C-alpha positions as CSV (number, residue, x, y, z in Angstrom):
1,M,0.2,13.1,-7.0
2,Q,0.8,11.5,-10.3
3,S,2.7,8.6,-8.8
4,W,0.0,7.6,-6.3
5,F,-3.3,9.5,-6.8
6,A,-3.9,9.5,-10.5
7,D,-2.1,7.8,-13.4
8,H,-1.6,11.2,-15.1
9,V,-2.0,14.7,-13.6
10,G,-2.0,17.5,-16.2
11,V,-1.8,21.2,-15.5
12,Q,-3.9,23.0,-18.0
13,G,-2.9,26.5,-17.3
14,G,-2.8,28.2,-13.9
15,D,-5.4,26.7,-11.6
16,K,-6.9,24.1,-14.0
17,Y,-6.0,20.4,-13.6
18,K,-7.0,17.2,-15.3
19,F,-6.6,13.9,-13.4
20,K,-6.6,10.8,-15.6
21,W,-6.6,7.1,-14.8
22,D,-5.6,4.1,-16.9
23,D,-9.2,2.9,-17.0
24,G,-10.1,6.0,-19.1
25,T,-11.7,8.0,-16.2
26,E,-10.9,11.7,-16.3
27,T,-11.7,14.4,-13.8
28,N,-11.3,18.2,-14.3
29,A,-10.5,20.2,-11.2
30,L,-9.8,23.8,-10.2
31,L,-7.1,24.5,-7.6
32,I,-9.0,26.8,-5.2
33,K,-6.5,26.9,-2.3
34,S,-3.0,25.9,-1.5
35,V,-0.4,26.5,1.1
36,N,3.0,25.2,0.2
37,G,3.9,22.1,2.2
38,K,0.6,22.2,4.1
39,Y,-2.4,21.5,1.8
40,V,-4.0,21.7,-1.6
41,R,-7.8,22.0,-2.2
42,F,-9.5,21.3,-5.5
43,R,-13.0,21.9,-6.7
44,I,-14.2,19.1,-9.0
45,V,-15.6,20.8,-12.1
46,E,-18.2,18.1,-12.7
47,A,-19.6,18.2,-9.1
48,E,-23.2,19.5,-8.9
49,D,-22.5,21.2,-5.6
50,T,-19.9,24.0,-6.0
51,E,-19.1,23.7,-2.2
52,E,-17.7,20.2,-2.7
53,Y,-13.9,19.9,-2.8
54,L,-11.1,17.4,-2.7
55,E,-8.3,18.3,-0.2
56,F,-5.0,16.8,0.7
57,R,-3.7,18.2,4.0
58,V,-0.4,17.4,5.8
59,A,-0.8,17.7,9.6
60,Q,1.5,17.0,12.5
61,D,0.1,15.3,15.6
62,A,0.7,17.7,18.6
63,I,1.3,14.8,21.0
64,T,3.2,12.2,19.0
65,G,4.8,14.4,16.4
66,D,3.6,12.0,13.7
67,I,2.9,13.4,10.3
68,D,-0.5,12.6,8.8
69,L,-2.0,12.9,5.4
70,V,-5.6,14.0,5.8
71,I,-7.8,13.5,2.7
72,T,-11.2,15.1,2.4
73,E,-13.5,14.1,-0.4
74,F,-17.2,14.5,-0.8
75,V,-18.9,11.3,-2.0
76,N,-22.4,10.2,-2.8
77,A,-24.4,8.4,-0.2
78,G,-23.8,4.7,-0.4
79,D,-20.3,5.1,-2.0
80,E,-18.4,5.6,1.3
81,E,-17.0,2.1,1.6
82,N,-15.9,1.8,-2.0
83,T,-14.3,5.3,-1.9
84,A,-12.5,4.5,1.4
85,A,-11.1,1.3,-0.2
86,I,-9.9,3.3,-3.2
87,W,-8.2,5.8,-0.9
88,D,-6.6,3.0,1.2
89,A,-5.1,1.6,-1.9
90,A,-3.8,5.0,-3.1
91,V,-2.2,5.7,0.3
92,D,-0.6,2.2,0.3
93,T,0.9,3.1,-3.1
94,L,2.1,6.4,-1.7
95,K,3.7,4.7,1.3
96,Y,5.5,2.2,-1.1
97,T,6.6,5.1,-3.3
98,I,8.2,7.1,-0.5
99,G,9.5,4.0,1.3
100,G,7.2,4.1,4.3
């Protein structure tokens, strides 16, 4: 995650994480679910709604066999396009990092 999602990912004991970006932005998160090789789900501590989460899930298409990275994030109304552009850039960085 550190090489494509955030500039620094810190584990602060057990299920507590801190994501940092070079622009000074920081986000605290709690790991609430994980299945090795399948998905991780975080609750963003600063989120007003405790049902909101950020999830990275690896899924295989039943027909083509392709492997997909499915990202689920709750965003405020009106922020959808900007957030999608940020995720597109992050996924492009991931593809470059893994040689895809």
